[in-house]
C-alpha positions in Angstrom: 20.1 63.4 18.5 19.6 64.6 22.5 18.7 67.7 22.3 15.7 66.2 19.7 14.6 63.6 22.3 15.1 65.8 25.3 12.0 68.7 23.4 10.3 65.3 21.8 9.5 64.3 25.9 9.1 67.5 27.4 6.3 67.8 25.2 5.3 64.9 26.0 5.1 64.7 29.6 4.0 68.2 29.2 0.9 67.0 27.1 0.2 63.9 29.2 0.1 66.2 32.2 3.3 64.8 34.1 4.3 68.8 35.4 7.0 66.8 37.5 9.0 65.0 34.2 8.5 68.0 32.0 10.2 69.7 34.9 13.1 67.6 34.7 14.1 68.7 31.7 14.8 72.6 32.4 16.5 75.0 33.2 16.7 76.6 37.0 16.0 79.6 34.9 14.5 78.8 31.8 12.3 81.6 29.7 8.8 80.8 27.1 8.1 83.3 25.3 3.6 82.5 24.5 2.1 86.3 25.0 -0.3 84.6 26.3 1.0 83.8 29.6 3.0 85.3 32.0 6.7 85.0 32.4 8.1 82.2 33.5 8.7 78.4 32.6 6.6 76.7 35.5 3.4 78.4 34.9 3.4 77.0 31.1 3.7 73.9 32.2 1.6 74.1 34.6 -1.0 75.9 31.6 0.1 73.0 29.7 -0.7 71.3 32.0 -4.2 72.2 32.8 -5.3 71.9 29.1 -3.6 68.0 29.2 -7.1 68.3 32.7 -9.6 70.0 30.0 -8.8 68.2 26.9 -8.0 65.2 27.7 -8.5 64.1 24.0 -6.0 66.2 23.2 -3.7 64.4 20.1 -0.2 65.9 19.1 1.3 64.7 16.2 4.7 66.3 15.5 5.1 66.1 12.0 9.1 67.3 11.5 11.7 68.5 13.1 14.6 70.7 12.7 17.6 70.4 14.9 21.2 72.0 14.9 23.7 73.2 17.7 21.6 74.1 20.1 18.1 74.8 19.0 15.1 72.2 18.5 12.1 73.0 16.0 9.2 71.0 15.7 6.4 71.0 13.8 3.0 69.1 14.7 -0.8 69.2 15.0 -2.7 69.6 17.6 -6.1 69.2 18.2 -8.1 69.6 21.8 -11.2 67.7 20.6 -12.3 64.3 18.1 -14.2 66.3 16.0 -11.1 69.6 15.6 -9.2 69.9 13.1 -6.6 71.7 15.0 -4.2 74.3 14.5 -0.2 73.3 13.1 2.1 74.4 16.1 5.6 75.4 16.0 8.1 74.5 19.4 11.4 76.2 19.1 13.5 75.3 22.4 17.8 76.6 23.3 19.4 73.3 25.1 22.1 75.0 27.6 23.5 71.8 29.1 21.8 69.1 27.9 18.2 70.8 29.4 15.7 73.4 27.9 17.1 76.7 28.0 14.5 78.9 25.9 10.5 77.8 24.7 8.8 79.4 22.0 5.9 78.4 20.6 3.5 79.0 17.0 0.5 78.2 16.6 -1.8 78.7 13.8 -5.8 77.5 13.7 -6.6 75.5 10.3 -9.2 76.4 8.7 -11.9 74.3 7.0 -11.9 76.2 4.2 -8.2 76.8 3.2 -7.1 77.9 0.0 -4.3 76.2 -0.3 -4.9 72.6 -1.2 -1.2 71.7 0.2 -2.2 73.0 3.4 -1.0 74.1 6.4 1.1 70.2 6.6 
């Protein structure tokens, strides 16, 4: 349960623009696997913080959390503007000694005319 709280806190801090607090939740050699940014967790945290300034009306709604051992997976709905239908995002965290050691994030844009009536959530 502690890993879940840490993963949620990391996303909350980073998305609120508090990179300093987000950094307290990662190991000194933490890695991310986002293909849009250079390696290094500081780079990714800075990008999330920058996005929080560019899109102050962003929302982040957790839809489900799965946790097992040293892994936590968070499936969420993210929007950047008030009229944005947003995207489905999955963050996968691996922990080491109670801190985030590795992070994967995968996003899928929500189509306004999605043929699947069950939707993304």
